[in-house]
N, C-alpha and C positions, 0 to 999 in steps of 0.2 A: 303420735305415738304410743304402742308400748314396748315400758322398758321395764326388763329384772332388773330387779335389784339385788344383789348378789353380797352376802353377809360375808369377814369369813372372819379370823380366830383370834383379831385382837378387839378383847373389850372398846379399848380406848377407841372406836371408830365407826360404834355401834351411835349414838349422838350427829356426827354430820351422817351417814348413811341414808335413817330415820328424816333428817334436813334434810335432802337430798331428792328423798322421796316424795314429801308432802309438797315439797317448790313444787319437785314435776305432775301432782297433783291438781297443787293450784293451778298449773300454767296449766293446765289440759289435756294430759298426760293421761292413759293404764298407766298401769305400777301394777305391781306383784314385787313381795321383798321377800328374799329366799332365805335360809337357812339353818340353826339346829333347834331344836326344842332349847337354847339353852334357858334355862331363866335367868332373867334378863337382863340374857341376848336381844339381837336386832329383830330376832320375831313379834315377840315380848312388847318391846319397844317403839314396832311397830303397828305394832294393835290396839297397843293403848293410846296414834301417836293417830288414829284412824286410819290408816295406811293395809289396802288389801297383804295378806301375808301369809305364805306359803312356809312350810314344816319340810327338809328334804332327807331329812337326816334324825332320828330319835337319839345315836350318837353326840354327846357334847364335846365341847370344848375343851372344856377340860381332861375328857378322856384320850384323847389324844397327846400328849403328855406324863401317863400313864403306862408301863410294860404290861404284857397281859395277866399277869399273878395281881395287877393294881399297885403296883410300888411307883410314883416316877420315875422318872427316871433322874438319876443321880446327873447333875452341871456339873457343866467342865469347868475346869481352872481355866486354861487355856479359855482366850475371849471369841477368839474362830470356830476353834471348836466350841463356845455356847449356842451360836450363832447356827451351824453347822446344824446341831440339833435342834433349835428352832424350824428350821427352815424342814427338815423331815415330819416336826411333827405337823406342823402347817404343812404340810404336803399327806399327810394322814389324812385330817381330818378335810380335808380337801377332796381326796381320794371317798372318804366316807358324804360331803354333799352330798357327791355327781353318781351315788348311788340312785338319787330323786330328781337329781336336774334334770337331765336328759327330758326324762317323764315332763317336767314339769311344762320344759322348754318345745315336747313335742304342740299336748295341748293346746298352748296359753301360743305360742308363736309370738314370740318375742322380734321387735326392728332391731334390737341391739339392748347388752348385755350391760350393766353396769356394777361397776366393784371400785373396793378400795384396793388398800394392796397386799393386805393377810388375807384376798380372797384368792388365792390361789386356781380354782375351781371355776372362777367367770369366765378367764378369758379360752379353758377346754369346754364350756356348759357353750359358749356363743360359738365357736370351733362349728360343736355338736349342730346348731340349731343357722349355719351357716348368718351367722347377725358380725357386724363389729362390736366388738366391745372397747369400752371407757373405761378413766380410773379416775375413782375423786381422792386426789389427795390429800383431802384437809387433813386428817392423822398421822401417823408417823409414818414413812415409806418402809420400806423393808432393806436391807442390802440389800446390794447381790448374790452375796453367800448362802442367804438365807435361802433367797428365791432358787438360786443354783441348785442348791439341797431339795427346796422344792418339790422342780423339776422331777431332778434322780428319785424322788418316790413318788411318782407322780410319773414315771414312764414305762411303766405298763397301760394306760389311758392315755398317755401322751402319744403310743406306739399306735394302738385304735385308730386314733383321728389318723394318722397317715403324721404326723409331727417329729420337727423332732428336737423339740423346742416348748419353751411355753411362750403362743402370739403374744405381741407386742400390742398395747393400747391405741386407738387412731384417737384416741384424743386424752386429757388429765386435764382437771382441773384444781382446783382448792377448795372452794367455794361450792358450796351448794346450788349460789343462785345462777352463779359464774357456768357449774355446770350444766345445769338447768339448759340456760339460754346455749350453751355450744353442741349438748343433743339433736338440740328446737334442728338446729345446722344441718345433720347431718338427715332431715328425713328429704 
């Protein structure tokens, strides 16, 4: 099975994603881990761990959290508004990743896309490739408010794919081994 792992914008999801990609390789699957060129990010960590990788945007996760003038967005005092800001920034980051992900999917032809909760590009590239999307929930999940704000930011990309909302994963698991075993049952 060919599994396209798509990194998200949460740094604490890097290690579980790389562990799942290594577990998939160990189980005999073909794997590519795609993400930004962030120093210390998933692509760099994956390459160090022997996982085939692909950079899909030169933009970094941190850039999504700054305005066009290079200043960090002001952090709202209201907790709900902070979640909305996080979702919009993660959606912005996902849009940048979608500049390279569809081409990678077209060339490599994955059987499934695997994502972490902060990877809002994952379900969209899966929809583009017409393959299932699975979610590794080993890291922290994203609250519904974050997902809705990310979807609002990704409205043009959703519309282009004929979608009204982010597609839901076909499966989710919280450990790399269970995740890879569940993925194997999809084939």
